[in-house]
C-alpha positions as CSV (number, residue, x, y, z in Angstrom):
1,M,-126.9,-82.9,42.6
2,D,-125.7,-81.4,45.8
3,S,-126.5,-83.2,49.0
4,P,-129.8,-81.8,50.5
5,F,-128.4,-82.5,54.0
6,N,-126.3,-79.6,55.2
7,T,-124.0,-80.6,58.1
8,E,-125.6,-78.3,60.5
9,R,-129.0,-79.8,59.7
10,R,-128.2,-83.3,60.5
11,R,-129.2,-85.0,63.6
12,G,-125.7,-86.1,64.4
13,D,-124.0,-82.8,64.2
14,D,-125.5,-81.3,67.4
15,P,-122.4,-79.8,69.0
16,G,-123.6,-80.6,72.5
17,R,-124.9,-77.2,73.4
18,T,-125.1,-76.3,77.1
19,G,-126.4,-72.8,76.6
20,P,-130.0,-71.5,76.4
21,S,-132.4,-73.2,74.0
22,H,-136.1,-73.2,73.3
23,A,-136.4,-76.9,74.3
24,I,-139.8,-78.2,75.0
25,T,-140.6,-77.7,78.6
26,D,-143.4,-78.6,81.0
27,H,-145.2,-75.4,80.0
28,L,-145.6,-76.5,76.4
29,I,-147.9,-79.0,74.8
30,T,-146.6,-81.5,72.2
31,M,-148.9,-83.3,69.8
32,V,-147.6,-85.8,67.2
33,N,-149.3,-87.5,64.3
34,G,-146.8,-89.0,61.9
35,R,-145.2,-86.2,59.9
36,T,-147.3,-83.5,61.5
37,F,-146.5,-82.2,65.0
38,T,-147.4,-79.1,67.1
39,V,-145.7,-77.5,70.0
40,A,-148.1,-75.1,71.7
41,T,-148.4,-73.1,74.9
42,D,-150.4,-74.4,77.8
43,H,-153.4,-72.4,76.4
44,G,-153.0,-74.3,73.1
45,E,-151.7,-71.2,71.2
46,L,-148.6,-70.6,69.1
47,V,-146.5,-67.8,70.5
48,G,-142.7,-67.4,70.1
49,A,-139.9,-69.3,68.4
50,A,-140.5,-72.5,70.4
51,T,-144.0,-73.1,69.1
52,G,-145.5,-74.0,65.8
53,T,-147.3,-76.6,63.7
54,I,-145.0,-78.4,61.3
55,F,-145.7,-80.7,58.4
56,E,-143.1,-82.4,56.2
57,D,-140.3,-80.4,57.9
58,L,-141.8,-77.0,57.2
59,R,-143.6,-74.8,59.7
60,L,-147.2,-74.2,58.4
61,L,-148.2,-72.1,61.4
62,S,-145.8,-70.0,63.5
63,H,-148.4,-67.9,65.3
64,L,-152.0,-68.5,66.4
65,T,-153.7,-66.6,69.2
66,I,-157.3,-66.5,70.3
67,R,-158.9,-63.4,71.9
68,I,-162.5,-63.3,73.1
69,A,-164.0,-59.9,73.9
70,P,-165.2,-58.4,76.0
71,G,-163.0,-59.9,78.6
72,G,-159.4,-59.8,79.7
73,E,-157.1,-62.6,80.7
74,R,-158.2,-66.2,80.8
75,E,-157.6,-68.7,83.6
76,R,-156.7,-72.2,82.4
77,L,-158.9,-74.8,84.1
78,A,-157.9,-78.0,82.4
79,I,-155.7,-79.5,79.7
80,H,-156.7,-82.9,78.3
81,T,-155.0,-85.0,75.7
82,P,-157.4,-87.8,74.7
83,T,-155.0,-89.0,72.0
84,P,-151.4,-88.0,71.0
85,F,-152.9,-85.9,68.2
86,H,-155.8,-84.2,70.0
87,T,-155.7,-81.6,72.8
88,V,-158.5,-79.9,74.7
89,V,-157.8,-76.7,76.7
90,V,-160.6,-75.2,79.0
91,T,-160.4,-71.6,80.2
92,R,-162.6,-68.9,81.7
93,P,-162.3,-65.2,82.2
94,T,-160.3,-64.2,85.2
95,S,-162.8,-61.3,86.0
96,G,-166.4,-61.2,85.1
97,G,-167.9,-63.7,82.7
98,E,-168.8,-66.1,85.5
99,H,-171.3,-67.8,83.2
100,E,-168.7,-68.5,80.5
101,L,-166.3,-71.3,79.6
102,F,-164.1,-71.4,76.5
103,V,-163.0,-74.7,75.1
104,H,-160.2,-74.9,72.5
105,R,-159.9,-78.3,70.7
106,Q,-157.3,-79.0,68.1
107,W,-156.5,-82.1,66.0
108,I,-153.4,-82.5,63.9
109,G,-152.9,-84.6,60.8
110,R,-151.5,-83.3,57.5
111,G,-152.4,-79.9,58.8
112,V,-154.5,-78.8,61.8
113,R,-158.1,-78.2,62.8
114,H,-159.1,-75.8,65.6
115,D,-162.5,-75.7,67.2
116,I,-163.2,-72.8,69.5
117,E,-166.3,-73.2,71.7
118,V,-168.0,-70.4,73.7
119,H,-170.2,-71.9,76.4
120,N,-172.9,-70.0,78.2
121,T,-173.0,-72.4,81.1
122,H,-175.9,-71.2,83.3
123,S,-177.0,-67.7,82.5
124,S,-180.6,-67.1,81.5
125,D,-179.4,-64.3,79.1
126,V,-178.0,-64.4,75.6
127,I,-174.3,-63.4,75.5
128,S,-172.5,-61.7,72.6
129,R,-168.8,-62.1,72.1
130,S,-166.2,-61.3,69.5
131,V,-163.7,-64.1,68.7
132,T,-160.5,-62.8,67.1
133,I,-157.9,-65.2,65.8
134,A,-154.5,-63.9,64.7
135,V,-152.4,-66.2,62.5
136,D,-149.1,-66.2,60.7
137,T,-146.5,-68.5,59.3
138,D,-142.8,-68.2,58.2
139,F,-142.5,-71.5,56.3
140,A,-139.3,-72.1,58.3
141,H,-137.5,-75.4,58.0
142,L,-137.7,-77.3,61.3
143,F,-133.9,-77.3,61.8
144,D,-133.9,-73.5,61.5
145,V,-136.6,-73.6,64.2
146,K,-134.4,-75.8,66.3
147,S,-131.3,-73.7,65.8
148,A,-132.9,-70.4,67.0
149,A,-131.7,-70.3,70.6
150,D,-133.2,-68.2,73.4
151,G,-136.0,-66.7,71.2
152,S,-133.7,-65.4,68.5
153,P,-135.2,-64.8,65.0
154,V,-135.9,-67.9,63.0
155,P,-134.8,-67.7,59.3
156,G,-138.0,-67.8,57.3
157,A,-140.2,-65.9,54.9
158,Q,-142.9,-63.3,55.2
159,S,-146.4,-64.5,54.6
160,I,-149.3,-62.6,52.9
161,L,-152.9,-63.2,54.0
162,T,-155.7,-63.2,51.4
163,W,-159.3,-63.9,52.2
164,S,-162.7,-64.3,50.4
165,G,-165.9,-65.5,52.0
166,D,-165.2,-68.4,54.4
167,A,-161.7,-69.3,53.1
168,G,-158.3,-67.7,52.7
169,E,-154.6,-68.4,52.3
170,L,-151.3,-67.6,53.8
171,H,-148.9,-67.2,50.8
172,H,-145.1,-67.4,50.9
173,S,-144.0,-63.9,49.9
174,D,-141.3,-65.2,47.5
175,D,-142.3,-68.8,46.7
176,S,-145.7,-69.5,45.1
177,A,-145.1,-73.2,45.6
178,K,-145.7,-72.8,49.4
179,R,-149.0,-71.7,50.9
180,V,-151.4,-72.6,53.7
181,A,-155.1,-73.0,52.8
182,I,-157.5,-71.8,55.5
183,H,-161.2,-72.7,55.8
184,A,-163.7,-71.6,58.4
185,T,-167.2,-72.6,59.2
186,S,-168.4,-69.1,58.4
187,A,-167.1,-65.9,56.9
188,P,-165.4,-63.5,59.4
189,D,-167.2,-60.3,60.3
190,V,-163.9,-58.4,60.3
191,I,-160.9,-59.2,58.2
192,D,-157.6,-57.4,59.0
193,V,-155.3,-58.6,56.2
194,E,-152.4,-56.4,57.3
195,H,-152.2,-57.8,60.9
196,K,-153.5,-61.2,59.8
197,K,-156.5,-61.1,62.2
198,L,-159.9,-62.6,61.6
199,T,-162.9,-61.7,63.9
200,W,-166.3,-63.3,64.2
201,D,-169.2,-61.9,66.2
202,V,-171.0,-64.7,68.0
203,T,-174.1,-65.0,70.1
204,V,-174.7,-67.8,72.6
205,P,-178.2,-68.6,73.8
206,P,-178.8,-69.4,77.5
207,R,-177.3,-72.7,78.7
208,A,-175.9,-73.4,75.2
209,S,-172.7,-73.1,73.2
210,T,-171.4,-71.8,69.9
211,T,-168.5,-73.4,67.9
212,L,-166.2,-71.7,65.4
213,S,-163.9,-74.1,63.5
214,L,-160.9,-73.4,61.2
215,T,-158.6,-75.7,59.3
216,F,-155.1,-75.0,58.1
217,E,-153.9,-77.2,55.3
218,P,-150.3,-77.1,53.9
219,V,-149.9,-76.9,50.2
220,W,-146.3,-77.6,49.4
221,D,-145.0,-77.5,45.8
222,H,-148.6,-77.0,44.6
223,A,-149.8,-80.3,46.3
224,A,-152.4,-80.2,49.0
225,A,-151.5,-82.4,52.0
226,G,-155.0,-83.8,52.4
227,L,-156.4,-82.9,55.8
228,L,-157.2,-85.7,58.1
229,Y,-159.7,-83.5,60.0
230,P,-161.5,-81.4,57.5
231,L,-164.5,-79.3,58.3
232,G,-167.9,-81.0,58.2
233,T,-166.5,-84.3,59.5
234,R,-166.5,-85.8,63.0
235,P,-162.9,-86.2,64.3
236,P,-163.7,-89.6,65.9
237,D,-164.4,-90.9,62.4
238,A,-161.1,-89.8,60.9
239,S,-158.4,-92.4,60.0
240,P,-156.0,-91.5,62.9
241,A,-158.8,-92.4,65.4
242,H,-159.4,-95.8,63.6
243,R,-155.7,-96.5,63.5
244,L,-155.3,-95.7,67.2
245,S,-158.3,-97.9,68.0
246,N,-156.7,-100.8,66.1
247,W,-153.4,-100.2,67.8
248,E,-155.0,-100.3,71.2
249,R,-156.9,-103.4,70.4
250,D,-153.8,-105.3,69.3
251,A,-151.3,-103.8,71.9
252,P,-150.0,-106.0,74.8
253,H,-151.5,-105.8,78.2
254,L,-149.4,-105.6,81.4
255,I,-150.2,-106.4,85.0
256,T,-147.5,-105.2,87.5
257,D,-147.3,-104.0,91.0
258,D,-144.5,-101.6,89.9
259,T,-146.2,-98.3,89.3
260,R,-143.1,-96.9,87.6
261,L,-143.3,-99.6,85.0
262,A,-147.1,-99.4,84.7
263,V,-147.0,-95.7,83.8
264,A,-143.9,-96.0,81.5
265,F,-145.5,-99.0,79.7
266,D,-148.7,-97.1,78.9
267,R,-146.7,-94.0,77.8
268,C,-144.5,-96.1,75.6
269,L,-147.4,-97.6,73.6
270,A,-149.1,-94.2,73.2
271,D,-145.9,-92.5,72.1
272,L,-145.1,-95.2,69.6
273,A,-148.6,-94.9,68.2
274,S,-148.1,-91.2,67.6
275,L,-144.7,-91.6,66.0
276,R,-146.0,-93.9,63.3
277,I,-145.7,-92.8,59.7
278,F,-147.7,-94.3,56.8
279,D,-146.2,-94.2,53.3
280,P,-148.7,-92.7,50.8
281,A,-147.4,-95.2,48.2
282,H,-147.9,-98.2,50.6
283,P,-150.7,-97.2,53.1
284,N,-150.7,-100.6,54.8
285,D,-147.1,-100.3,55.8
286,V,-146.2,-98.4,58.9
287,V,-142.8,-97.2,60.0
288,V,-141.7,-95.3,63.1
289,A,-140.2,-91.9,63.1
290,A,-137.1,-91.2,65.2
291,G,-138.6,-88.6,67.5
292,A,-140.6,-85.4,68.0
293,P,-140.2,-82.6,67.3
294,W,-137.0,-82.5,65.4
295,F,-136.7,-86.0,63.8
296,M,-140.2,-86.8,62.5
297,T,-138.9,-88.9,59.6
298,L,-137.6,-92.3,58.8
299,F,-134.0,-93.0,60.1
300,G,-132.5,-96.3,59.2
301,R,-130.7,-96.9,62.5
302,D,-133.3,-95.5,64.8
303,S,-136.3,-97.2,63.2
304,L,-134.5,-100.6,63.0
305,I,-133.4,-100.5,66.7
306,T,-136.8,-99.3,67.8
307,S,-138.6,-102.0,65.9
308,Y,-136.2,-104.7,67.3
309,M,-137.0,-103.5,70.8
310,V,-140.7,-104.0,70.4
311,L,-140.8,-106.8,67.9
312,P,-142.2,-109.6,70.2
313,W,-145.3,-107.5,70.8
314,L,-145.6,-105.0,68.0
315,P,-144.2,-106.8,64.9
316,E,-146.0,-104.5,62.4
317,L,-143.4,-101.8,63.0
318,A,-140.5,-104.1,62.1
319,L,-142.3,-105.4,58.9
320,G,-143.1,-101.8,57.8
321,V,-139.6,-100.6,58.5
322,L,-137.9,-103.5,56.7
323,H,-140.0,-103.0,53.6
324,A,-139.6,-99.3,53.5
325,L,-135.9,-99.5,53.9
326,A,-135.7,-102.2,51.2
327,D,-137.5,-99.8,48.8
328,L,-134.9,-97.1,49.7
329,Q,-131.8,-99.3,49.6
330,G,-128.9,-98.0,47.7
331,T,-128.4,-99.1,44.1
332,E,-125.5,-97.0,42.8
333,V,-122.4,-95.1,44.0
334,R,-123.3,-91.4,44.6
335,P,-120.7,-89.7,46.8
336,E,-122.8,-86.6,47.4
337,S,-125.4,-88.6,49.3
338,E,-123.0,-91.5,50.3
339,E,-125.3,-94.0,48.5
340,E,-123.7,-97.4,47.7
341,P,-125.3,-100.6,46.3
342,G,-126.9,-102.6,49.1
343,K,-126.5,-99.8,51.7
344,I,-129.4,-98.9,54.0
345,I,-130.4,-95.3,54.3
346,H,-129.5,-93.1,57.2
347,E,-132.1,-90.3,56.9
348,L,-135.1,-89.5,54.7
349,R,-136.3,-85.9,54.3
350,R,-138.9,-84.0,52.4
351,H,-138.3,-82.9,48.9
352,S,-141.7,-81.7,47.7
353,G,-145.0,-82.0,49.4
354,H,-146.7,-85.1,50.8
355,Q,-144.9,-87.6,48.6
356,A,-144.2,-91.3,48.8
357,F,-141.0,-92.2,50.6
358,A,-139.4,-93.2,47.3
359,D,-139.7,-89.6,46.0
360,R,-137.9,-87.9,48.9
361,D,-134.3,-86.9,49.5
362,R,-132.1,-89.6,50.9
363,Y,-128.8,-89.6,52.8
364,Y,-126.9,-92.8,53.4
365,G,-124.1,-91.7,55.8
366,T,-124.4,-94.5,58.4
367,V,-122.2,-97.6,58.9
368,D,-124.5,-99.6,61.1
369,A,-128.0,-99.4,59.5
370,T,-127.1,-102.0,56.9
371,P,-126.1,-104.8,59.4
372,L,-129.0,-103.8,61.6
373,F,-131.3,-104.4,58.7
374,V,-130.2,-108.0,58.4
375,M,-130.3,-108.5,62.2
376,V,-133.9,-107.3,62.4
377,A,-135.0,-109.3,59.4
378,E,-133.7,-112.5,61.1
379,E,-135.3,-111.6,64.4
380,A,-138.6,-111.0,62.6
381,H,-138.3,-114.4,61.0
382,R,-137.5,-116.1,64.3
383,W,-140.7,-114.6,65.8
384,G,-142.7,-116.0,62.9
385,H,-143.4,-112.6,61.2
386,L,-141.4,-113.2,58.1
387,A,-143.1,-116.3,56.7
388,H,-141.4,-118.0,53.8
389,D,-143.2,-116.0,51.0
390,E,-142.5,-112.7,52.9
391,L,-138.9,-113.7,53.5
392,R,-138.5,-114.5,49.8
393,R,-139.9,-111.1,48.8
394,L,-137.4,-109.4,51.1
395,W,-134.5,-111.7,50.3
396,P,-132.9,-109.7,47.4
397,S,-132.5,-106.7,49.8
398,I,-131.1,-108.9,52.5
399,R,-128.6,-110.5,50.1
400,S,-127.7,-107.0,48.8
401,A,-127.1,-105.8,52.4
402,L,-124.9,-108.8,53.1
403,G,-123.0,-108.0,49.9
404,W,-122.3,-104.5,51.1
405,I,-121.1,-105.8,54.5
406,T,-118.8,-108.5,53.1
407,G,-117.5,-106.1,50.4
408,R,-116.6,-103.5,53.1
409,L,-114.8,-106.1,55.2
410,E,-112.8,-107.3,52.2
411,S,-111.8,-103.8,51.2
412,D,-110.6,-102.7,54.6
413,P,-106.9,-103.3,55.2
414,H,-107.6,-104.8,58.6
415,G,-110.8,-106.7,57.7
416,L,-113.0,-104.5,59.8
417,L,-116.2,-102.6,59.1
418,S,-115.1,-99.0,58.9
419,Y,-116.5,-95.7,57.5
420,R,-115.2,-92.4,56.2
421,R,-117.4,-89.7,54.8
422,S,-117.2,-89.1,51.1
423,T,-117.8,-85.3,51.1
424,P,-117.0,-82.5,53.5
425,S,-120.8,-82.0,54.0
426,G,-121.3,-85.6,55.2
427,L,-121.4,-86.8,58.8
428,A,-117.9,-87.1,60.2
429,N,-119.0,-89.8,62.6
430,Q,-121.4,-92.5,61.2
431,G,-122.3,-94.7,64.2
432,W,-125.0,-93.9,66.7
433,K,-122.8,-91.3,68.4
434,D,-122.8,-89.3,65.2
435,S,-122.1,-85.8,66.5
436,W,-119.0,-84.1,65.3
437,D,-117.1,-84.9,68.5
438,G,-119.0,-88.1,69.5
439,V,-115.9,-90.3,68.9
440,N,-112.7,-89.2,70.7
441,F,-109.5,-90.4,72.3
442,A,-109.1,-90.4,76.1
443,D,-107.0,-87.3,75.8
444,G,-109.9,-85.5,74.1
445,S,-108.4,-85.4,70.6
446,L,-110.4,-86.5,67.6
447,P,-109.5,-89.3,65.2
448,D,-109.3,-89.1,61.5
449,G,-111.2,-91.5,59.3
450,P,-111.5,-94.3,58.3
451,I,-112.8,-95.4,61.7
452,A,-113.9,-98.9,62.7
453,L,-116.4,-98.6,65.6
454,V,-116.7,-101.3,68.3
455,E,-120.4,-101.7,68.0
456,A,-120.4,-101.7,64.2
457,Q,-118.1,-104.8,64.3
458,G,-120.7,-106.5,66.6
459,Y,-123.5,-105.6,64.3
460,A,-121.6,-106.9,61.3
461,Y,-120.8,-110.2,63.2
462,A,-124.5,-110.6,64.1
463,A,-125.6,-109.8,60.6
464,L,-123.3,-112.4,59.0
465,R,-124.6,-115.1,61.3
466,A,-128.2,-113.9,60.8
467,G,-127.6,-114.0,57.0
468,A,-126.4,-117.5,57.3
469,H,-129.5,-118.6,59.1
470,L,-131.8,-116.9,56.6
471,A,-129.9,-118.4,53.7
472,T,-130.6,-121.9,55.0
473,Q,-134.3,-121.0,55.3
474,I,-134.6,-119.6,51.8
475,A,-132.3,-122.3,50.2
476,E,-130.3,-119.7,48.4
477,P,-128.0,-121.4,46.0
478,G,-125.8,-118.4,45.4
479,L,-125.0,-117.6,49.0
480,D,-123.0,-120.1,51.1
481,A,-124.3,-120.1,54.8
482,T,-121.1,-121.9,55.9
483,D,-119.0,-119.2,54.3
484,L,-120.9,-116.4,56.1
485,V,-120.4,-118.2,59.5
486,T,-116.7,-118.5,58.7
487,Q,-116.5,-114.8,57.9
488,A,-118.2,-114.0,61.2
489,A,-115.7,-116.1,63.1
490,T,-112.8,-114.4,61.4
491,L,-114.2,-111.0,62.2
492,Q,-114.6,-112.0,65.8
493,E,-110.9,-112.9,66.0
494,R,-109.9,-109.7,64.4
495,F,-112.2,-107.8,66.8
496,E,-110.7,-109.2,70.0
497,D,-107.2,-108.5,68.8
498,A,-107.9,-105.0,67.6
499,F,-110.3,-103.6,70.3
500,W,-109.6,-105.1,73.8
501,M,-107.8,-102.8,76.3
502,P,-106.8,-105.0,79.2
503,E,-105.5,-102.1,81.3
504,A,-108.9,-100.5,81.1
505,D,-111.1,-103.6,81.4
506,S,-112.9,-102.3,78.3
507,Y,-113.0,-102.5,74.6
508,A,-111.9,-99.4,72.7
509,V,-114.7,-97.3,71.2
510,G,-113.0,-97.6,67.8
511,V,-109.8,-98.3,65.8
512,T,-108.2,-96.0,63.3
513,S,-106.8,-97.0,59.9
514,D,-103.3,-97.2,61.4
515,R,-104.5,-99.7,64.1
516,R,-104.5,-97.1,66.8
517,R,-107.1,-97.8,69.5
518,I,-109.5,-94.9,70.2
519,D,-109.1,-95.5,73.9
520,S,-112.0,-93.7,75.5
521,V,-114.2,-95.9,77.9
522,T,-117.8,-95.7,76.6
523,T,-121.1,-97.5,76.5
524,N,-120.5,-98.6,72.9
525,P,-118.9,-102.0,73.9
526,G,-122.2,-102.9,75.6
527,H,-123.8,-102.9,72.1
528,A,-121.1,-105.3,71.0
529,I,-121.8,-107.6,73.9
530,W,-125.5,-107.5,72.9
531,S,-124.5,-108.6,69.4
532,G,-122.7,-111.7,70.7
533,I,-119.2,-110.9,69.3
534,C,-117.4,-110.4,72.6
535,D,-115.3,-112.9,74.6
536,V,-117.4,-113.8,77.7
537,D,-114.7,-113.3,80.3
538,R,-113.8,-109.9,78.8
539,A,-117.4,-108.9,78.6
540,D,-117.9,-109.8,82.3
541,R,-114.9,-107.6,83.2
542,Y,-116.4,-104.7,81.2
543,L,-119.8,-105.1,82.9
544,D,-118.1,-105.1,86.3
545,R,-116.5,-101.8,85.5
546,I,-119.5,-99.9,84.1
547,I,-121.9,-100.6,87.0
548,D,-119.4,-99.0,89.3
549,D,-119.3,-95.2,89.6
550,D,-117.4,-94.9,86.3
551,L,-120.3,-95.0,83.9
552,W,-123.2,-95.6,86.2
553,T,-125.1,-92.5,87.3
554,G,-127.9,-94.1,89.2
555,W,-130.4,-93.3,86.4
556,G,-128.6,-94.9,83.5
557,L,-125.1,-95.2,81.9
558,R,-123.0,-92.3,80.9
559,T,-122.0,-92.4,77.3
560,L,-118.4,-91.5,78.2
561,S,-116.4,-92.2,81.3
562,P,-115.3,-89.2,83.4
563,T,-111.7,-90.5,82.9
564,G,-112.0,-89.1,79.3
565,R,-110.9,-85.5,78.8
566,A,-113.9,-84.8,76.6
567,Y,-116.3,-85.8,79.4
568,N,-119.1,-83.4,79.9
569,P,-122.3,-84.6,81.6
570,L,-124.3,-81.9,79.6
571,S,-122.8,-82.9,76.2
572,Y,-124.7,-84.6,73.4
573,H,-122.7,-87.8,73.4
574,N,-119.8,-87.3,75.8
575,G,-121.2,-88.0,79.2
576,S,-124.9,-87.7,78.8
577,V,-127.3,-90.6,79.4
578,W,-129.3,-92.1,76.5
579,P,-132.1,-94.4,77.8
580,H,-132.0,-96.6,74.6
581,D,-128.2,-97.0,75.1
582,T,-128.6,-98.2,78.6
583,A,-131.4,-100.6,77.5
584,I,-129.1,-102.2,74.8
585,V,-126.3,-102.6,77.4
586,T,-128.9,-104.2,79.7
587,A,-129.9,-106.6,76.9
588,G,-126.2,-107.5,76.5
589,A,-125.9,-108.2,80.2
590,Q,-129.0,-110.4,80.0
591,R,-127.3,-112.3,77.1
592,L,-124.5,-113.3,79.5
593,G,-126.9,-114.1,82.4
594,R,-125.7,-111.2,84.5
595,S,-128.9,-110.7,86.5
596,D,-127.1,-108.4,88.9
597,V,-126.4,-105.9,86.1
598,V,-129.8,-106.4,84.5
599,E,-131.6,-105.6,87.8
600,Q,-129.5,-102.6,88.6
601,L,-129.8,-101.0,85.2
602,I,-133.6,-101.6,84.9
603,D,-134.3,-100.3,88.4
604,G,-132.4,-97.1,87.6
605,A,-134.1,-96.7,84.2
606,L,-137.6,-97.1,85.8
607,D,-136.7,-94.5,88.5
608,C,-135.6,-92.2,85.7
609,A,-138.8,-92.8,83.6
610,E,-140.9,-92.0,86.7
611,R,-139.2,-88.6,87.1
612,F,-140.1,-87.8,83.4
613,D,-143.8,-88.9,84.0
614,G,-143.2,-92.2,82.4
615,R,-141.6,-90.9,79.2
616,P,-137.8,-91.3,79.1
617,P,-136.4,-88.5,76.9
618,E,-134.0,-88.8,74.0
619,L,-131.1,-88.0,76.4
620,F,-130.5,-86.3,79.7
621,A,-127.5,-85.0,81.6
622,G,-125.1,-87.6,83.1
623,V,-125.1,-85.9,86.6
624,D,-124.6,-88.5,89.3
625,R,-127.6,-89.3,91.4
626,S,-125.6,-88.9,94.6
627,L,-125.1,-85.3,93.7
628,L,-128.6,-84.5,92.6
629,D,-131.6,-86.7,93.2
630,T,-133.3,-85.9,89.9
631,P,-132.3,-86.4,86.3
632,V,-131.4,-83.1,84.5
633,S,-133.0,-82.5,81.1
634,Y,-130.8,-81.9,78.1
635,P,-131.7,-78.8,76.0
636,A,-133.6,-79.5,72.8
637,S,-134.0,-83.2,73.6
638,C,-136.7,-85.0,71.7
639,S,-139.7,-86.2,73.7
640,P,-141.3,-88.5,72.7
641,Q,-138.4,-90.2,71.1
642,A,-138.9,-93.6,69.5
643,W,-136.0,-95.8,70.8
644,S,-136.2,-94.1,74.3
645,S,-139.9,-95.0,74.6
646,A,-139.3,-98.4,73.1
647,S,-136.5,-99.0,75.7
648,I,-139.2,-99.8,78.2
649,L,-140.3,-102.9,76.2
650,L,-136.7,-104.0,75.8
651,H,-136.2,-103.7,79.5
652,I,-139.2,-106.0,80.0
653,R,-137.7,-108.4,77.5
654,S,-134.4,-108.4,79.4
655,A,-136.1,-108.8,82.8
656,L,-138.0,-111.8,81.5
657,G,-135.0,-113.3,79.6
658,L,-137.4,-113.5,76.7
659,R,-136.3,-115.3,73.6
660,P,-138.0,-116.4,70.4
661,P,-139.2,-120.0,69.9
662,E,-136.6,-122.5,68.9
663,P,-137.6,-124.1,66.5
664,L,-140.3,-121.9,65.1
665,G,-143.7,-123.4,65.9
666,T,-142.9,-124.0,69.5
667,T,-143.5,-121.8,72.5
668,P,-141.3,-118.7,73.2
669,R,-138.8,-119.1,76.0
670,A,-138.0,-117.1,79.2
671,D,-134.9,-117.5,81.2
672,A,-136.0,-118.0,84.8
673,S,-132.5,-117.3,86.2
674,V,-132.7,-113.7,85.0
675,A,-136.3,-112.9,85.9
676,Q,-135.7,-112.8,89.7
677,R,-137.3,-109.4,90.3
678,R,-141.1,-109.2,90.3
679,T,-141.1,-106.6,87.5
680,V,-143.9,-108.3,85.5
681,D,-146.8,-110.2,87.1
682,S,-148.3,-111.1,83.8
683,M,-148.3,-109.8,80.2
684,S,-150.5,-110.7,77.3
685,G,-150.1,-110.0,73.6
686,L,-146.8,-111.7,72.9
687,R,-147.0,-112.6,69.2
688,V,-145.4,-115.4,67.3
689,G,-146.8,-115.2,63.8
690,E,-150.6,-115.2,64.2
691,I,-150.5,-116.8,67.6
692,R,-150.7,-114.8,70.8
693,Y,-149.2,-115.8,74.1
694,R,-149.5,-114.8,77.7
695,L,-146.6,-114.7,80.2
696,D,-147.1,-115.2,84.0
697,S,-144.4,-114.7,86.7
698,D,-144.4,-116.7,89.9
699,P,-144.3,-114.2,92.8
700,T,-142.1,-116.4,94.9
701,T,-139.6,-117.9,92.5
702,G,-139.8,-115.3,89.7
703,R,-140.1,-118.2,87.2
704,V,-141.9,-117.3,84.0
705,T,-144.4,-119.5,82.3
706,I,-145.7,-118.9,78.8
707,A,-149.0,-120.2,77.4
708,R,-151.1,-119.7,74.4
709,E,-153.9,-117.2,74.8
710,A,-157.5,-118.2,74.1
711,D,-158.6,-117.3,70.6
712,D,-161.7,-115.5,71.9
713,R,-159.8,-113.1,74.1
714,P,-161.5,-109.7,74.3
715,P,-159.8,-106.5,72.9
716,R,-157.7,-104.9,75.6
717,P,-156.5,-101.3,76.1
718,F,-153.0,-100.4,77.0
719,G,-153.5,-100.2,80.7
720,R,-152.5,-101.9,83.9
């Protein structure tokens, strides 16, 4: 079949727009609950191309307004977001109606529920009001929503409203397999089918209130989604509330004098909770979506890196991601989707309705997800979360992934891990900088494939060594651990010979099939340092360079040096700053004991997070701090975004020099020489298997001590 992933709809093919866009701004509300998300105005309404409620990649509501008559404009008094999937907006009439308050509550989860409350706050008289709700949908694909710039029309369908009693539907005009089921607490008094308006006449006794509720449930391909907040139920009793409560109970607890870190830490945990997705076929397994609003699905690379970043504290994400990706692992050669045996998926998208992950469309165009899969599996084992039985269950997928890596190395003329798309509709670049121009020479020209990326060699090196370690644990007779270590050493030699650029004090971002170095100076080598493949002296030279004004902006690291002709601080991958990228380079510096680099990068990252109210976005402009003392948002950047939010926990890990226990069963370790700044006073909830540990930092020396927590510790919230 044809690939379901058109090039313009892929995450990586963002051309680096600098023009107008309907990006989420401070004037819009974002709610996220797994595969459902809403972007609404600051009154909680849906108006214009930028807003909507989307489920499974299709917009189920493109328009929703509430008018209460008599009365004119409403003044917003408060916005409250008790959870990532629940918003409360309080308004009152701007003239007259001094006795009235209007409260609009909405909860999202496989659809959306709206409660509209009219409060007669202190009048001794009964008040009568008409509540009119106008609704519409276009069933547009979320990437069509994203592509519509500056309010231009979104490609979509016309909807038809039908109504009977207290229920109705919005039908797709041309596709009977798509509709939105609507239920209300009572039948409307006036039904305007043509303009899709429903009106209820309500009376409110003195010092009382009246509530009108509606739900909107997507029915894709004749399958109802299964509302999480149906009428007649209490939202606090719904499964998202219970899941959030459990998450808060088990989450780590931080004490710090650094208010920047305190706010970012709380925001990180709340965002990761909202980005979780539960597979209908395996409801106990949880994975993390890449980011809202545009990438609310499982991405191999993003989900693996995110779960690695948070693994010492939130191991359930890594376990869920590993099992989900194992289920989706390639089993055959299919050029149209770039599937290959052993290969880990790049992106999972909807196919029909609320299906199990295994039934959805898959695209495998990534070179790095497969080695990252092995790396995360080993890290989970080192932290005691892949016990022997669990490791054995996952072992066939790990072995298959290793087979894909070694097969690719053996088939490459230079013994490197390279990629080349198999169809014109595939991603041209298949590392993390996967935009069409994300890999380029210093003169701005673009290389032809196959391309071997610097960080992909590091990931392959780490995966081979991780596979060797796991093979000894599983006692696998058909896989020689010594041979894997030898292959890793050979790859390391080839890597140094192929990538090092002594004149630039940097590794090349990539190498072409004719051994030509792609000579741009980028952040990618920092990932290779994190993997452990780099020569220590060369890695030090590279770190010395990047913390100068070349890549360092004061907020984070530019993805591309201004010495490159393709440099543009407002591009997607060629000069912008990605917080997760900076955090990985920081972890690489920590690996080498470069506390000077660690401190500088973490300090800038926390300053940046503070400017974004504790939530680092997917990316922002690489404008130097000396020129403008505020980070500049990138149009259409995801926020929240999984690995950006998770970068806060990786920064904590780097600041503490935190490492898994060696051997398993002993206490985790912290490198006192790195933890010189008083970033963390104490932190509980470090998990090694079923055991929880607490870290404490000495305020004078910065030395970190780690001790087992008491078994009867009380549940703790996120907070400070």
